[in-house]
PLY file of the C-alpha trace (Angstrom):
ply
format ascii 1.0
element vertex 326
property float x
property float y
property float z
element edge 325
property int vertex1
property int vertex2
end_header
0.01 0.01 0.00
1.16 3.51 -0.71
1.39 5.80 2.33
1.88 9.58 2.41
3.72 11.07 5.33
3.11 14.54 6.86
1.41 17.11 4.62
1.91 16.02 0.98
1.65 18.47 -1.89
-0.53 16.12 -3.84
-3.31 16.39 -1.38
-6.59 17.38 -3.08
-8.63 20.46 -3.43
-12.37 20.16 -2.67
-14.04 19.07 -5.89
-15.16 22.18 -7.74
-18.84 22.78 -7.18
-20.83 23.37 -10.34
-23.00 26.36 -10.89
-25.74 24.36 -12.61
-28.74 23.96 -10.33
-28.97 20.57 -8.80
-32.06 18.49 -9.40
-34.28 17.94 -6.35
-32.70 15.29 -4.21
-34.58 12.01 -4.04
-34.87 10.86 -0.42
-34.98 7.23 0.73
-36.01 5.74 3.98
-33.48 3.55 5.75
-33.76 1.41 8.79
-31.11 0.88 11.42
-32.05 -2.21 13.37
-29.99 -3.27 16.40
-30.40 -6.37 18.45
-31.30 -6.09 22.17
-27.95 -5.61 23.85
-28.92 -5.67 27.55
-27.24 -9.05 28.33
-24.07 -8.05 26.36
-23.81 -4.66 28.01
-24.36 -6.20 31.39
-21.53 -8.62 30.77
-19.34 -5.73 29.55
-19.77 -4.06 32.94
-17.64 -6.91 34.38
-14.70 -5.24 32.79
-13.95 -2.98 35.75
-11.51 0.00 35.75
-8.50 -2.10 36.91
-9.01 -4.45 34.00
-10.07 -1.95 31.35
-6.48 -0.99 30.22
-5.63 -4.55 29.60
-8.80 -5.21 27.74
-8.50 -2.11 25.47
-4.81 -2.82 24.86
-5.72 -6.23 23.47
-9.00 -5.57 21.70
-9.39 -1.88 21.23
-12.10 0.41 22.52
-14.92 -1.98 21.60
-16.71 -1.44 24.85
-17.38 2.18 23.92
-18.73 0.96 20.59
-21.02 -1.44 22.50
-22.34 1.29 24.83
-22.89 3.87 22.14
-26.57 4.81 21.84
-27.32 5.32 18.15
-29.81 8.03 17.22
-31.17 6.91 13.75
-32.10 10.50 12.69
-28.61 11.79 12.02
-27.76 8.58 10.08
-30.97 8.85 8.15
-29.92 12.40 7.28
-26.36 11.44 6.42
-27.27 8.77 3.97
-29.39 11.17 1.92
-26.15 12.91 0.89
-24.30 9.74 -0.29
-22.68 10.14 -3.67
-22.27 6.67 -5.23
-19.83 7.69 -7.92
-17.35 9.35 -5.49
-18.03 6.99 -2.58
-18.51 9.91 -0.21
-21.11 12.21 1.27
-21.39 15.42 -0.73
-22.82 18.49 1.08
-23.07 22.16 0.21
-19.38 22.94 -0.27
-17.53 19.98 1.15
-17.33 16.19 1.11
-17.06 13.74 4.01
-15.86 10.11 3.80
-14.97 7.76 6.68
-11.37 6.62 6.44
-9.15 3.69 7.60
-7.28 6.24 9.88
-10.40 7.68 11.51
-11.94 4.30 12.18
-8.65 3.12 13.63
-8.60 6.15 15.98
-12.22 5.58 16.98
-11.63 1.87 17.62
-8.24 2.49 19.21
-6.99 -0.35 16.97
-4.09 0.15 14.58
-4.29 -0.90 10.96
-1.80 -3.76 10.71
0.83 -3.86 7.94
-0.60 -7.05 6.48
-2.87 -7.93 3.57
-6.19 -6.44 4.67
-8.36 -8.74 2.63
-10.80 -11.07 4.34
-10.27 -14.76 3.80
-12.87 -16.96 5.53
-11.78 -20.59 5.32
-14.36 -22.85 3.68
-13.56 -25.52 6.14
-14.14 -24.63 9.77
-11.07 -25.16 11.90
-12.50 -25.86 15.34
-9.10 -26.11 16.91
-8.18 -22.61 15.80
-11.56 -21.19 16.98
-11.28 -23.01 20.29
-7.78 -21.60 20.89
-8.98 -18.08 20.20
-12.05 -18.33 22.42
-10.18 -20.27 25.15
-12.57 -23.23 25.17
-12.40 -26.87 24.21
-12.74 -28.11 20.70
-15.64 -30.27 21.79
-17.55 -27.20 23.07
-17.14 -25.31 19.82
-18.06 -28.30 17.65
-21.15 -29.12 19.64
-22.48 -25.52 19.59
-21.49 -24.71 16.02
-24.89 -24.14 14.28
-26.09 -23.44 10.77
-28.13 -20.18 10.57
-29.43 -19.32 7.19
-26.54 -19.43 4.73
-23.86 -19.04 7.43
-22.47 -21.13 10.31
-22.24 -19.56 13.64
-22.01 -19.76 17.38
-25.16 -18.71 19.32
-24.75 -15.58 21.32
-26.60 -17.18 24.18
-23.91 -19.86 24.39
-20.98 -17.41 24.28
-22.62 -15.19 26.98
-23.19 -18.19 29.21
-19.59 -19.53 28.98
-18.21 -16.00 29.39
-20.28 -15.36 32.55
-19.05 -18.72 33.95
-15.39 -17.69 33.34
-16.01 -14.24 35.04
-17.45 -16.03 38.06
-14.32 -18.12 38.28
-12.08 -15.07 37.93
-10.61 -16.32 34.63
-10.40 -12.79 33.24
-8.30 -13.34 30.13
-10.67 -16.10 29.03
-13.66 -13.93 29.81
-12.17 -10.97 27.88
-11.61 -13.08 24.78
-15.17 -14.47 24.78
-16.72 -11.05 25.42
-14.70 -9.50 22.66
-15.65 -12.18 20.20
-19.31 -11.61 21.11
-19.01 -7.91 20.49
-17.32 -8.54 17.18
-20.18 -10.78 15.98
-23.12 -8.72 17.25
-22.00 -5.14 17.04
-18.90 -4.75 14.86
-19.71 -7.34 12.14
-23.42 -8.01 12.47
-24.85 -10.77 10.30
-27.60 -12.95 11.74
-29.46 -11.87 14.87
-28.15 -13.47 18.15
-25.35 -15.30 16.31
-21.68 -14.75 15.95
-20.76 -16.03 12.50
-17.62 -17.54 11.04
-16.48 -14.33 9.26
-16.64 -12.29 12.44
-14.68 -14.92 14.36
-12.15 -15.08 11.53
-11.55 -11.37 11.66
-11.42 -11.52 15.45
-8.63 -14.19 15.21
-6.72 -12.21 12.54
-6.65 -9.07 14.72
-6.85 -6.50 11.90
-10.57 -5.51 11.85
-10.39 -1.91 10.58
-10.19 -2.53 6.86
-13.05 -5.12 6.90
-15.02 -2.80 9.13
-14.67 0.13 6.76
-15.50 -2.15 3.75
-18.70 -3.34 5.40
-19.65 0.26 6.14
-19.20 1.40 2.49
-20.74 -1.74 1.06
-23.79 -1.48 3.30
-24.39 2.18 2.39
-23.58 1.73 -1.38
-25.72 -1.38 -1.90
-28.78 0.26 -0.37
-28.42 3.63 -2.00
-31.49 4.76 -3.88
-33.34 1.62 -2.60
-33.71 2.26 1.11
-34.11 -0.54 3.54
-31.94 -1.95 6.31
-28.38 -0.82 6.71
-26.33 -3.63 8.38
-22.90 -2.53 9.42
-21.28 -1.25 12.66
-23.80 1.57 13.19
-22.28 2.86 16.47
-18.97 3.55 14.69
-20.59 5.24 11.72
-22.61 7.41 14.10
-19.64 8.37 16.26
-17.64 9.24 13.10
-20.38 11.55 11.72
-21.11 13.18 15.10
-17.35 13.91 15.71
-17.33 16.10 12.65
-20.35 18.29 13.52
-20.30 21.54 15.48
-20.78 21.36 19.21
-21.86 25.05 19.59
-23.41 27.86 17.59
-26.48 27.87 15.35
-26.30 24.10 14.56
-26.73 23.28 18.23
-29.00 26.25 19.06
-31.64 25.17 16.43
-31.82 21.48 17.44
-35.30 21.99 18.93
-36.67 24.14 16.17
-35.25 22.77 12.84
-35.17 19.26 11.39
-31.89 17.43 11.16
-31.86 17.75 7.38
-32.31 21.55 7.63
-29.62 21.89 10.17
-27.09 19.77 8.21
-27.88 21.56 4.87
-27.11 24.88 6.57
-23.59 23.89 7.41
-20.60 24.96 5.29
-16.97 23.76 5.25
-16.19 26.50 7.88
-18.55 24.79 10.43
-17.07 21.28 10.25
-14.62 20.17 13.01
-11.98 19.00 10.56
-9.36 18.13 13.14
-11.47 17.24 16.25
-9.21 14.19 17.12
-7.10 13.79 14.00
-4.03 16.02 14.75
-1.74 13.08 15.33
-2.39 11.40 11.95
0.90 11.39 10.09
0.51 8.53 7.68
-2.53 8.08 5.35
-3.11 5.02 3.10
-3.83 6.54 -0.24
-3.71 3.66 -2.72
-2.97 -0.08 -3.09
-0.50 -1.33 -5.67
-1.46 0.05 -9.06
-4.93 1.16 -7.82
-5.16 4.93 -7.32
-7.73 4.34 -4.58
-8.06 1.71 -1.80
-9.90 -1.54 -2.54
-11.64 -3.03 0.41
-12.96 -6.52 1.10
-15.57 -7.03 3.82
-17.85 -9.75 5.07
-20.56 -8.92 2.53
-18.62 -7.97 -0.60
-15.98 -5.79 -2.21
-15.79 -1.93 -2.75
-13.26 0.76 -3.09
-13.05 4.17 -1.48
-11.22 7.36 -2.35
-9.00 8.76 0.55
-8.00 11.66 -1.70
-11.37 13.19 -0.87
-10.85 12.87 2.86
-7.47 14.43 3.48
-8.96 17.60 4.88
-10.67 15.51 7.63
-7.19 14.19 8.63
-5.65 17.68 8.82
-3.87 17.76 5.50
-3.81 20.73 3.17
-5.90 20.62 0.07
-4.01 22.18 -2.84
-5.65 20.97 -6.04
-8.55 19.21 -7.60
-8.27 15.35 -7.72
-7.25 13.80 -10.99
-9.99 12.02 -12.98
-8.10 8.70 -12.34
-8.29 9.19 -8.65
0 1
1 2
2 3
3 4
4 5
5 6
6 7
7 8
8 9
9 10
10 11
11 12
12 13
13 14
14 15
15 16
16 17
17 18
18 19
19 20
20 21
21 22
22 23
23 24
24 25
25 26
26 27
27 28
28 29
29 30
30 31
31 32
32 33
33 34
34 35
35 36
36 37
37 38
38 39
39 40
40 41
41 42
42 43
43 44
44 45
45 46
46 47
47 48
48 49
49 50
50 51
51 52
52 53
53 54
54 55
55 56
56 57
57 58
58 59
59 60
60 61
61 62
62 63
63 64
64 65
65 66
66 67
67 68
68 69
69 70
70 71
71 72
72 73
73 74
74 75
75 76
76 77
77 78
78 79
79 80
80 81
81 82
82 83
83 84
84 85
85 86
86 87
87 88
88 89
89 90
90 91
91 92
92 93
93 94
94 95
95 96
96 97
97 98
98 99
99 100
100 101
101 102
102 103
103 104
104 105
105 106
106 107
107 108
108 109
109 110
110 111
111 112
112 113
113 114
114 115
115 116
116 117
117 118
118 119
119 120
120 121
121 122
122 123
123 124
124 125
125 126
126 127
127 128
128 129
129 130
130 131
131 132
132 133
133 134
134 135
135 136
136 137
137 138
138 139
139 140
140 141
141 142
142 143
143 144
144 145
145 146
146 147
147 148
148 149
149 150
150 151
151 152
152 153
153 154
154 155
155 156
156 157
157 158
158 159
159 160
160 161
161 162
162 163
163 164
164 165
165 166
166 167
167 168
168 169
169 170
170 171
171 172
172 173
173 174
174 175
175 176
176 177
177 178
178 179
179 180
180 181
181 182
182 183
183 184
184 185
185 186
186 187
187 188
188 189
189 190
190 191
191 192
192 193
193 194
194 195
195 196
196 197
197 198
198 199
199 200
200 201
201 202
202 203
203 204
204 205
205 206
206 207
207 208
208 209
209 210
210 211
211 212
212 213
213 214
214 215
215 216
216 217
217 218
218 219
219 220
220 221
221 222
222 223
223 224
224 225
225 226
226 227
227 228
228 229
229 230
230 231
231 232
232 233
233 234
234 235
235 236
236 237
237 238
238 239
239 240
240 241
241 242
242 243
243 244
244 245
245 246
246 247
247 248
248 249
249 250
250 251
251 252
252 253
253 254
254 255
255 256
256 257
257 258
258 259
259 260
260 261
261 262
262 263
263 264
264 265
265 266
266 267
267 268
268 269
269 270
270 271
271 272
272 273
273 274
274 275
275 276
276 277
277 278
278 279
279 280
280 281
281 282
282 283
283 284
284 285
285 286
286 287
287 288
288 289
289 290
290 291
291 292
292 293
293 294
294 295
295 296
296 297
297 298
298 299
299 300
300 301
301 302
302 303
303 304
304 305
305 306
306 307
307 308
308 309
309 310
310 311
311 312
312 313
313 314
314 315
315 316
316 317
317 318
318 319
319 320
320 321
321 322
322 323
323 324
324 325
């Protein structure tokens, strides 16, 4: 992968806005279903302050993702501005697009220097899964269930064994089982109340950010113009969007008098918090091999995104319009 360091002169200028009046935007209705998380959140509360540093150091800040309350209205608004050709959200005079670097910061999980593509083995290796989840091969094999077109471990089973380990004080084992449950239900949701093989494979690999970003773009892109359910890591998408929005001024003052769409459409590039937590980003993945953008492979399919449109979010200077090939 090609990486730029510091502020690079080839960073892009915001795409020139045309003076031709834009046709009336077609709106779609999207749904953002989340499974009941009471049992999982309750189990997460077992990670007390004295064990939190160890948990976050090994699995990232996934407990914050678990506890994030998602307001569907901002997400509903955001998706109305998706531009399928550019793979970004185009607003009045600026574009926004989630990046590997931002998701890495929000998750507190680095992007590993390894091939980021997801490879779910066709044959299930119960020994490998048992080792990762700190349980016996027999337990995994007996509880491995088909669910629709995928094979999975029931969440109920994982929560039960994790609670048993917590009661015994086996905290490393408990942490692994709790983290795997969060991966399958929140970060890589597939079937309700099941943790599927793809989520467990990513959990074992330990490099979730590229697959996570892929699933986000794929879910949005595949439902664009059609509406319907958006199945991806909604808490992370929500936190990313909210982190860029103003926290004071007219945008906040009008929250009880104007609709979300009206408030967002009134924003300009001067209102966006471009560097709210991104000041320490020094390296940006810009391309992969001969591709001028970044191809991503997730649990649902493949898609690419264009980091050249997002450099301003990461604190880099925009000095020119992107090339057509970008």
